[in-house]
Backbone as CSV, one residue per row, in Angstrom:
resi,resn,N_x,N_y,N_z,CA_x,CA_y,CA_z,C_x,C_y,C_z
1,MET,0.831,-1.175,0.000,0.000,0.000,0.000,0.877,1.239,0.000
2,LYS,0.497,2.209,-0.798,1.223,3.468,-0.850,1.041,4.207,0.470
3,THR,2.135,4.718,1.014,2.031,5.464,2.254,1.923,6.944,1.954
4,HIS,1.250,7.652,2.793,1.074,9.089,2.664,1.887,9.760,3.760
5,SER,2.527,10.855,3.418,3.406,11.494,4.391,2.644,12.204,5.496
6,THR,1.446,12.663,5.213,0.657,13.328,6.245,-0.797,12.917,6.126
7,PHE,-1.539,13.199,7.166,-2.971,12.923,7.171,-3.644,13.644,6.019
8,SER,-3.283,14.891,5.790,-3.961,15.672,4.761,-3.677,15.151,3.360
9,ASP,-2.563,14.401,3.184,-2.284,13.816,1.873,-3.401,12.874,1.446
10,TRP,-3.781,11.967,2.313,-4.791,11.001,1.902,-6.193,11.567,2.002
11,VAL,-6.450,12.467,2.953,-7.805,13.006,3.085,-8.183,13.802,1.838
12,GLN,-7.217,14.407,1.191,-7.505,15.153,-0.030,-7.886,14.224,-1.180
13,GLU,-7.506,12.961,-1.096,-7.856,11.987,-2.126,-9.290,11.476,-1.994
14,LEU,-9.914,11.693,-0.853,-11.277,11.219,-0.649,-12.235,11.952,-1.579
15,ASP,-13.147,11.209,-2.156,-14.142,11.775,-3.060,-15.380,12.178,-2.257
16,ILE,-15.181,13.212,-1.422,-16.250,13.742,-0.579,-16.136,15.268,-0.576
17,ALA,-17.137,15.923,-0.047,-17.165,17.385,0.010,-16.017,17.926,0.869
18,ASP,-15.544,19.097,0.508,-14.442,19.724,1.242,-14.774,19.939,2.718
19,GLY,-16.010,20.251,3.020,-16.413,20.438,4.414,-16.249,19.163,5.229
20,LEU,-16.543,18.026,4.616,-16.353,16.744,5.297,-14.877,16.435,5.467
21,LYS,-14.082,16.785,4.478,-12.626,16.602,4.603,-12.097,17.407,5.784
22,GLN,-12.588,18.634,5.923,-12.155,19.475,7.038,-12.603,18.885,8.372
23,LEU,-13.817,18.356,8.407,-14.338,17.721,9.621,-13.456,16.552,10.042
24,LEU,-13.052,15.732,9.078,-12.180,14.591,9.377,-10.798,15.054,9.825
25,THR,-10.284,16.086,9.173,-8.978,16.633,9.551,-9.017,17.167,10.981
26,ASP,-10.050,17.921,11.292,-10.188,18.488,12.639,-10.309,17.394,13.702
27,ALA,-10.977,16.291,13.348,-11.178,15.203,14.307,-9.951,14.291,14.408
28,GLY,-9.035,14.389,13.445,-7.790,13.621,13.508,-7.903,12.154,13.151
29,PHE,-8.875,11.789,12.341,-9.024,10.401,11.933,-7.915,9.981,10.983
30,THR,-7.541,8.713,11.065,-6.666,8.114,10.061,-7.553,7.325,9.112
31,ILE,-7.019,7.010,7.958,-7.808,6.239,6.999,-8.154,4.867,7.571
32,GLU,-7.227,4.295,8.318,-7.468,2.995,8.928,-8.559,3.070,9.992
33,SER,-8.551,4.145,10.777,-9.558,4.258,11.829,-10.952,4.474,11.244
34,LEU,-11.046,5.153,10.110,-12.355,5.336,9.469,-12.946,3.997,9.068
35,ILE,-12.124,3.165,8.486,-12.599,1.867,8.014,-12.889,0.941,9.187
36,ARG,-12.038,0.980,10.181,-12.210,0.114,11.359,-13.485,0.479,12.127
37,LEU,-13.776,1.761,12.247,-14.961,2.199,12.982,-16.255,1.774,12.307
38,GLY,-16.299,1.923,11.008,-17.553,1.702,10.300,-18.391,2.961,10.328
39,TYR,-19.358,2.993,9.439,-20.089,4.245,9.254,-21.030,4.593,10.392
40,GLN,-21.593,3.604,11.070,-22.530,3.913,12.162,-21.827,4.646,13.301
41,GLU,-20.701,4.081,13.737,-19.971,4.696,14.844,-19.383,6.044,14.425
42,LEU,-18.876,6.124,13.198,-18.354,7.386,12.683,-19.444,8.450,12.692
43,SER,-20.629,8.079,12.261,-21.758,9.013,12.228,-22.098,9.526,13.618
44,GLU,-22.092,8.630,14.587,-22.385,9.028,15.961,-21.297,9.938,16.514
45,MET,-20.028,9.604,16.231,-18.919,10.405,16.762,-18.902,11.814,16.184
46,LEU,-19.243,11.938,14.898,-19.197,13.248,14.238,-20.549,13.948,14.212
47,ASN,-21.575,13.257,14.730,-22.928,13.803,14.743,-23.388,14.166,13.323
48,ILE,-23.223,13.181,12.429,-23.649,13.349,11.047,-24.616,12.226,10.690
49,ASP,-25.328,12.392,9.600,-26.273,11.398,9.116,-25.533,10.096,8.787
50,PRO,-26.107,8.945,9.130,-25.457,7.675,8.818,-25.141,7.504,7.326
51,TYR,-25.985,8.015,6.456,-25.714,7.924,5.021,-24.426,8.657,4.665
52,VAL,-24.196,9.810,5.265,-22.968,10.566,5.025,-21.775,9.802,5.582
53,GLY,-21.941,9.202,6.737,-20.880,8.369,7.304,-20.520,7.218,6.385
54,LYS,-21.537,6.617,5.780,-21.304,5.517,4.844,-20.524,6.012,3.631
55,LEU,-20.869,7.193,3.121,-20.141,7.758,1.977,-18.671,7.993,2.320
56,ILE,-18.402,8.460,3.535,-17.025,8.713,3.968,-16.239,7.409,4.034
57,VAL,-16.820,6.397,4.657,-16.135,5.111,4.794,-15.895,4.485,3.415
58,GLU,-16.874,4.556,2.544,-16.701,4.016,1.189,-15.611,4.772,0.432
59,ALA,-15.546,6.080,0.603,-14.496,6.871,-0.046,-13.120,6.462,0.482
60,ALA,-13.024,6.202,1.786,-11.759,5.754,2.378,-11.363,4.384,1.826
61,GLN,-12.324,3.491,1.699,-12.042,2.175,1.142,-11.556,2.297,-0.306
62,ASN,-12.139,3.204,-1.066,-11.718,3.417,-2.458,-10.289,3.929,-2.544
63,VAL,-9.888,4.811,-1.627,-8.525,5.314,-1.611,-7.538,4.173,-1.354
64,ILE,-7.888,3.298,-0.420,-7.011,2.163,-0.120,-6.927,1.222,-1.318
65,GLN,-8.050,0.952,-1.956,-8.042,0.064,-3.127,-7.207,0.640,-4.252
66,LYS,-7.298,1.935,-4.480,-6.525,2.578,-5.544,-5.032,2.557,-5.250
67,SER,-4.661,2.596,-3.972,-3.247,2.638,-3.615,-2.598,1.266,-3.610
68,ASN,-3.383,0.206,-3.653,-2.821,-1.160,-3.668,-2.431,-1.570,-5.055
């Protein structure tokens, strides 16, 4: 898997809205922690709609697949 030098390197690769990218950056999530948590727990932690949480987790999974 391709490694990223900083958190913001991989978060910018996510295919999600810039506001969500900022939310993830502010919360300090890693790509691995997003996938490990799953969308339900992520949604609860960030106080966002579960559908949006699912989109974030799927975007993170896509970044990992592209880097392999």
